[in-house]
TIRO-2110 file (N, C-alpha, C; in Angstrom, 1 decimal):
// TIRO-2110
28.3, -7.8, 115.9, N, 1, A
27.1, -8.4, 115.6, CA, 1, A
26.5, -7.4, 114.5, C, 1, A
25.6, -8.1, 113.8, N, 2, A
24.8, -7.5, 112.5, CA, 2, A
23.4, -7.7, 112.7, C, 2, A
22.8, -7.0, 111.8, N, 3, A
21.2, -7.2, 112.1, CA, 3, A
20.8, -8.4, 111.5, C, 3, A
21.7, -9.0, 110.4, N, 4, A
21.4, -10.4, 109.8, CA, 4, A
21.5, -11.4, 110.9, C, 4, A
22.4, -11.2, 111.9, N, 5, A
22.7, -12.1, 112.9, CA, 5, A
21.6, -12.3, 113.9, C, 5, A
21.1, -11.1, 114.1, N, 6, A
19.8, -11.0, 115.1, CA, 6, A
18.7, -11.7, 114.5, C, 6, A
18.4, -11.4, 113.1, N, 7, A
17.2, -12.1, 112.6, CA, 7, A
17.7, -13.6, 112.5, C, 7, A
18.7, -13.9, 112.1, N, 8, A
19.0, -15.5, 112.4, CA, 8, A
18.9, -16.2, 113.7, C, 8, A
19.3, -15.3, 114.6, N, 9, A
18.9, -15.8, 116.0, CA, 9, A
17.5, -16.2, 116.2, C, 9, A
16.7, -15.4, 115.9, N, 10, A
15.4, -15.8, 116.0, CA, 10, A
14.6, -16.8, 115.1, C, 10, A
15.3, -16.8, 113.7, N, 11, A
14.8, -17.9, 113.0, CA, 11, A
15.3, -19.2, 113.4, C, 11, A
16.5, -19.3, 114.1, N, 12, A
17.0, -20.6, 114.4, CA, 12, A
17.7, -20.2, 115.8, C, 12, A
16.9, -20.3, 116.8, N, 13, A
17.4, -19.9, 118.1, CA, 13, A
18.3, -21.1, 118.7, C, 13, A
19.2, -20.9, 119.5, N, 14, A
20.2, -21.8, 120.0, CA, 14, A
19.3, -22.6, 121.1, C, 14, A
19.7, -23.8, 121.4, N, 15, A
19.0, -24.6, 122.2, CA, 15, A
19.0, -24.2, 123.5, C, 15, A
18.0, -24.7, 124.3, N, 16, A
17.9, -24.2, 125.9, CA, 16, A
18.4, -25.6, 126.6, C, 16, A
19.4, -25.2, 127.5, N, 17, A
19.7, -26.4, 128.3, CA, 17, A
18.9, -26.4, 129.6, C, 17, A
18.4, -27.6, 130.0, N, 18, A
17.7, -27.9, 131.0, CA, 18, A
18.3, -27.6, 132.3, C, 18, A
17.9, -27.0, 133.3, N, 19, A
18.4, -27.0, 134.8, CA, 19, A
18.1, -28.4, 135.4, C, 19, A
18.4, -28.5, 136.7, N, 20, A
18.0, -29.7, 137.3, CA, 20, A
16.7, -29.9, 137.7, C, 20, A
15.9, -28.9, 138.0, N, 21, A
14.6, -28.7, 138.0, CA, 21, A
13.8, -29.4, 137.0, C, 21, A
14.1, -28.6, 136.1, N, 22, A
13.3, -29.1, 134.6, CA, 22, A
13.8, -30.4, 134.2, C, 22, A
14.9, -31.0, 134.6, N, 23, A
15.5, -32.2, 134.1, CA, 23, A
14.8, -33.2, 135.0, C, 23, A
14.4, -32.9, 136.4, N, 24, A
13.9, -33.9, 137.2, CA, 24, A
12.6, -34.2, 136.7, C, 24, A
11.8, -33.1, 136.2, N, 25, A
10.3, -33.3, 136.0, CA, 25, A
10.3, -34.0, 134.4, C, 25, A
11.2, -33.6, 133.6, N, 26, A
11.3, -34.3, 132.2, CA, 26, A
11.7, -35.7, 132.3, C, 26, A
12.6, -36.0, 133.3, N, 27, A
13.0, -37.4, 133.6, CA, 27, A
11.8, -38.5, 133.8, C, 27, A
11.2, -37.8, 134.9, N, 28, A
9.9, -38.4, 135.6, CA, 28, A
8.9, -38.6, 134.4, C, 28, A
8.7, -37.7, 133.3, N, 29, A
7.7, -37.7, 132.4, CA, 29, A
7.9, -39.0, 131.6, C, 29, A
9.3, -39.1, 131.2, N, 30, A
9.7, -40.2, 130.5, CA, 30, A
9.6, -41.7, 131.2, C, 30, A
9.9, -41.7, 132.4, N, 31, A
9.8, -43.1, 133.3, CA, 31, A
8.2, -43.5, 133.7, C, 31, A
7.4, -42.3, 133.3, N, 32, A
6.0, -42.9, 133.5, CA, 32, A
5.7, -43.6, 132.2, C, 32, A
6.3, -43.4, 131.1, N, 33, A
5.9, -44.1, 129.9, CA, 33, A
6.6, -45.6, 130.0, C, 33, A
7.7, -45.7, 130.8, N, 34, A
8.6, -46.9, 130.8, CA, 34, A
9.9, -46.8, 131.2, C, 34, A
10.6, -47.9, 131.5, N, 35, A
12.0, -47.8, 132.1, CA, 35, A
13.1, -47.3, 130.8, C, 35, A
13.9, -46.4, 131.3, N, 36, A
14.8, -45.9, 130.3, CA, 36, A
16.3, -45.8, 131.1, C, 36, A
17.4, -45.3, 130.2, N, 37, A
18.5, -45.1, 130.7, CA, 37, A
19.3, -43.9, 130.1, C, 37, A
20.4, -43.3, 130.5, N, 38, A
20.7, -41.9, 130.5, CA, 38, A
21.0, -41.5, 129.1, C, 38, A
21.5, -42.3, 128.2, N, 39, A
21.8, -41.7, 126.8, CA, 39, A
20.5, -41.8, 126.0, C, 39, A
19.4, -42.7, 126.2, N, 40, A
18.1, -42.6, 125.6, CA, 40, A
17.2, -41.4, 126.2, C, 40, A
17.4, -40.7, 127.5, N, 41, A
16.9, -39.8, 127.8, CA, 41, A
17.3, -38.4, 127.3, C, 41, A
18.6, -38.5, 127.0, N, 42, A
19.1, -37.3, 126.2, CA, 42, A
18.6, -37.1, 124.6, C, 42, A
18.6, -38.4, 123.9, N, 43, A
18.4, -38.6, 122.5, CA, 43, A
17.0, -38.3, 122.5, C, 43, A
16.1, -38.9, 123.4, N, 44, A
14.6, -38.6, 123.4, CA, 44, A
14.0, -37.2, 123.6, C, 44, A
14.9, -36.3, 124.4, N, 45, A
14.6, -35.0, 124.6, CA, 45, A
14.9, -34.2, 123.2, C, 45, A
15.9, -34.5, 122.7, N, 46, A
16.3, -33.9, 121.3, CA, 46, A
15.3, -34.3, 120.3, C, 46, A
14.8, -35.4, 120.2, N, 47, A
13.8, -35.9, 119.1, CA, 47, A
12.4, -35.1, 119.4, C, 47, A
12.0, -35.2, 120.8, N, 48, A
10.7, -34.7, 121.0, CA, 48, A
10.6, -33.3, 121.1, C, 48, A
11.6, -32.7, 121.8, N, 49, A
11.7, -31.2, 122.0, CA, 49, A
13.2, -30.6, 121.4, C, 49, A
13.1, -30.4, 120.1, N, 50, A
14.2, -30.1, 119.5, CA, 50, A
14.9, -28.7, 120.0, C, 50, A
14.2, -28.0, 120.8, N, 51, A
14.7, -26.7, 121.1, CA, 51, A
15.4, -26.9, 122.6, C, 51, A
15.4, -28.2, 123.1, N, 52, A
15.9, -28.4, 124.5, CA, 52, A
17.1, -29.2, 124.3, C, 52, A
18.1, -29.1, 125.3, N, 53, A
19.0, -30.1, 125.4, CA, 53, A
19.3, -30.3, 126.8, C, 53, A
19.9, -31.4, 127.2, N, 54, A
20.2, -31.9, 128.7, CA, 54, A
21.6, -32.5, 128.6, C, 54, A
22.3, -31.8, 129.5, N, 55, A
23.9, -32.1, 129.4, CA, 55, A
24.1, -33.4, 130.5, C, 55, A
25.1, -34.2, 130.1, N, 56, A
25.4, -35.4, 130.9, CA, 56, A
25.5, -35.0, 132.5, C, 56, A
25.9, -33.9, 132.8, N, 57, A
26.1, -33.4, 134.0, CA, 57, A
24.9, -33.1, 134.9, C, 57, A
24.1, -32.5, 134.4, N, 58, A
22.6, -32.2, 134.7, CA, 58, A
21.9, -33.5, 134.9, C, 58, A
21.8, -34.2, 133.7, N, 59, A
21.1, -35.4, 133.8, CA, 59, A
21.5, -36.4, 134.9, C, 59, A
22.7, -36.7, 135.1, N, 60, A
23.1, -37.7, 136.1, CA, 60, A
22.9, -37.2, 137.5, C, 60, A
23.0, -35.8, 137.7, N, 61, A
22.8, -35.0, 138.9, CA, 61, A
21.3, -35.3, 139.2, C, 61, A
20.3, -35.2, 138.3, N, 62, A
18.9, -35.4, 138.5, CA, 62, A
18.6, -36.8, 138.8, C, 62, A
19.3, -37.8, 138.0, N, 63, A
19.1, -39.2, 138.3, CA, 63, A
19.5, -39.5, 139.8, C, 63, A
20.7, -38.9, 140.1, N, 64, A
21.2, -39.2, 141.5, CA, 64, A
20.3, -38.7, 142.6, C, 64, A
19.8, -37.4, 142.4, N, 65, A
18.8, -36.9, 143.3, CA, 65, A
17.5, -37.6, 143.3, C, 65, A
17.0, -38.0, 142.4, N, 66, A
15.9, -39.1, 142.4, CA, 66, A
16.1, -40.3, 143.0, C, 66, A
17.3, -40.9, 142.8, N, 67, A
17.6, -42.1, 143.7, CA, 67, A
17.7, -41.9, 145.0, C, 67, A
18.3, -40.8, 145.3, N, 68, A
18.7, -40.5, 146.8, CA, 68, A
17.2, -40.3, 147.6, C, 68, A
16.1, -39.5, 146.7, N, 69, A
14.9, -39.5, 147.4, CA, 69, A
14.0, -40.5, 147.6, C, 69, A
14.6, -41.7, 146.8, N, 70, A
13.8, -42.9, 146.9, CA, 70, A
12.5, -43.0, 145.8, C, 70, A
12.6, -42.1, 144.9, N, 71, A
11.6, -42.0, 143.8, CA, 71, A
11.8, -42.9, 142.8, C, 71, A
13.2, -43.0, 142.3, N, 72, A
13.4, -44.2, 141.2, CA, 72, A
14.5, -45.2, 141.8, C, 72, A
14.6, -46.4, 141.1, N, 73, A
15.7, -47.3, 141.3, CA, 73, A
16.3, -47.6, 140.2, C, 73, A
17.5, -48.0, 140.2, N, 74, A
18.2, -48.4, 139.0, CA, 74, A
18.6, -49.9, 139.0, C, 74, A
18.8, -50.6, 137.8, N, 75, A
19.3, -51.9, 137.8, CA, 75, A
19.9, -52.1, 136.3, C, 75, A
20.8, -53.1, 136.2, N, 76, A
21.6, -53.3, 135.1, CA, 76, A
20.7, -54.1, 134.1, C, 76, A
20.9, -53.8, 132.8, N, 77, A
20.2, -54.8, 131.8, CA, 77, A
21.0, -54.5, 130.4, C, 77, A
21.2, -55.9, 129.9, N, 78, A
21.9, -56.2, 128.7, CA, 78, A
20.9, -55.9, 127.6, C, 78, A
21.1, -54.8, 126.9, N, 79, A
20.2, -54.4, 125.6, CA, 79, A
20.8, -55.3, 124.5, C, 79, A
19.7, -55.7, 123.8, N, 80, A
19.9, -56.3, 122.4, CA, 80, A
20.8, -55.6, 121.6, C, 80, A
21.9, -56.0, 121.2, N, 81, A
22.7, -55.2, 120.0, CA, 81, A
23.5, -54.2, 120.5, C, 81, A
23.7, -54.3, 122.0, N, 82, A
24.7, -53.4, 122.7, CA, 82, A
25.8, -54.2, 123.3, C, 82, A
26.8, -53.6, 123.5, N, 83, A
28.0, -54.4, 124.0, CA, 83, A
27.9, -54.6, 125.5, C, 83, A
27.7, -53.6, 126.2, N, 84, A
27.9, -53.7, 127.5, CA, 84, A
26.3, -53.3, 128.0, C, 84, A
26.1, -53.8, 129.5, N, 85, A
24.7, -53.5, 130.1, CA, 85, A
24.6, -52.1, 130.2, C, 85, A
23.3, -51.6, 130.5, N, 86, A
22.9, -50.2, 130.7, CA, 86, A
22.4, -50.1, 132.0, C, 86, A
22.5, -49.1, 132.6, N, 87, A
21.9, -48.7, 133.9, CA, 87, A
20.5, -48.4, 133.5, C, 87, A
19.5, -49.1, 133.9, N, 88, A
18.1, -48.7, 133.5, CA, 88, A
17.4, -48.0, 134.8, C, 88, A
16.6, -47.2, 134.7, N, 89, A
15.7, -46.6, 135.9, CA, 89, A
14.3, -46.8, 135.6, C, 89, A
13.7, -46.9, 136.9, N, 90, A
12.3, -46.9, 136.8, CA, 90, A
11.9, -46.2, 138.1, C, 90, A
10.5, -45.7, 138.0, N, 91, A
10.0, -45.1, 139.0, CA, 91, A
9.4, -46.4, 140.1, C, 91, A
9.6, -45.9, 141.3, N, 92, A
8.9, -46.8, 142.4, CA, 92, A
7.4, -46.6, 142.6, C, 92, A
6.9, -47.6, 142.5, N, 93, A
5.3, -47.5, 142.6, CA, 93, A
4.8, -46.6, 143.6, C, 93, A
5.3, -46.4, 144.7, N, 94, A
4.7, -45.5, 145.8, CA, 94, A
5.0, -44.0, 145.4, C, 94, A
5.8, -43.8, 144.3, N, 95, A
6.1, -42.4, 144.1, CA, 95, A
5.5, -42.2, 142.6, C, 95, A
4.5, -42.9, 142.3, N, 96, A
4.0, -42.5, 141.0, CA, 96, A
3.1, -41.3, 140.8, C, 96, A
2.4, -41.3, 141.8, N, 97, A
1.7, -40.0, 141.8, CA, 97, A
2.3, -38.7, 141.9, C, 97, A
3.2, -38.5, 142.7, N, 98, A
4.1, -37.5, 142.6, CA, 98, A
4.8, -37.3, 141.4, C, 98, A
5.4, -38.4, 140.7, N, 99, A
5.9, -38.3, 139.4, CA, 99, A
5.0, -37.8, 138.3, C, 99, A
3.8, -38.2, 138.4, N, 100, A
2.6, -37.6, 137.5, CA, 100, A
2.6, -36.4, 137.7, C, 100, A
2.5, -35.7, 138.8, N, 101, A
2.6, -34.1, 139.2, CA, 101, A
3.5, -33.5, 138.7, C, 101, A
5.0, -34.0, 138.8, N, 102, A
6.0, -33.3, 138.3, CA, 102, A
6.1, -33.3, 136.9, C, 102, A
5.6, -34.4, 136.2, N, 103, A
5.7, -34.7, 134.7, CA, 103, A
4.6, -33.7, 134.2, C, 103, A
3.4, -33.4, 135.0, N, 104, A
2.6, -32.3, 134.3, CA, 104, A
3.1, -31.1, 134.4, C, 104, A
4.0, -30.7, 135.3, N, 105, A
4.7, -29.5, 135.4, CA, 105, A
5.8, -29.2, 134.3, C, 105, A
6.2, -30.4, 133.9, N, 106, A
7.2, -30.2, 132.6, CA, 106, A
6.3, -30.2, 131.5, C, 106, A
5.1, -30.7, 131.1, N, 107, A
4.3, -30.5, 130.0, CA, 107, A
3.8, -29.3, 130.0, C, 107, A
3.3, -28.7, 131.2, N, 108, A
2.9, -27.3, 131.3, CA, 108, A
3.9, -26.3, 130.7, C, 108, A
5.2, -26.6, 131.1, N, 109, A
6.2, -25.7, 131.0, CA, 109, A
6.6, -25.6, 129.5, C, 109, A
6.7, -26.8, 128.8, N, 110, A
7.0, -26.8, 127.4, CA, 110, A
5.7, -26.5, 126.6, C, 110, A
4.7, -26.4, 127.1, N, 111, A
3.6, -26.0, 126.1, CA, 111, A
3.4, -24.5, 126.3, C, 111, A
3.9, -23.9, 127.3, N, 112, A
4.0, -22.4, 127.3, CA, 112, A
5.1, -21.8, 126.6, C, 112, A
6.1, -22.5, 126.6, N, 113, A
7.5, -21.9, 125.9, CA, 113, A
7.0, -21.4, 124.4, C, 113, A
7.5, -20.3, 124.0, N, 114, A
7.4, -19.8, 122.9, CA, 114, A
5.9, -19.1, 122.5, C, 114, A
5.1, -19.2, 123.6, N, 115, A
3.9, -18.3, 123.6, CA, 115, A
4.0, -17.0, 124.3, C, 115, A
3.5, -16.0, 123.9, N, 116, A
3.6, -14.8, 124.5, CA, 116, A
2.9, -14.7, 126.0, C, 116, A
3.9, -14.3, 126.7, N, 117, A
3.0, -13.9, 128.2, CA, 117, A
2.4, -12.7, 128.1, C, 117, A
1.0, -12.8, 128.6, N, 118, A
0.2, -11.6, 128.8, CA, 118, A
0.2, -11.1, 130.4, C, 118, A
0.6, -9.9, 130.4, N, 119, A
0.6, -9.5, 131.9, CA, 119, A
-0.6, -8.7, 132.0, C, 119, A
-1.4, -8.9, 133.1, N, 120, A
-2.5, -8.3, 133.4, CA, 120, A
-2.5, -7.4, 134.6, C, 120, A
END
């Protein structure tokens, strides 16, 4: 390691991979805007929050968790210009309030990142 590498790290920090808890909150924040599918969730995260990444493993584990909890449901849809149908997901209406609360946690988390924490 060199001092130059340390400076480089802070100028261009490596991406932060979401854990399952953050992934659940992020996914719900996207689903509140409309139905979506796995690959689109990963691409949207990289576009909107370039310092974060979401692995396939964590993504599909979070989606499975949300389905098992009865928060979301999936359906197959053929997208225009795509060869095969995609597994689309949507929030079930009775879980919209909880989804909004968890999405708020995601938004608060991302707005805090990069800001110095003040200990009192």
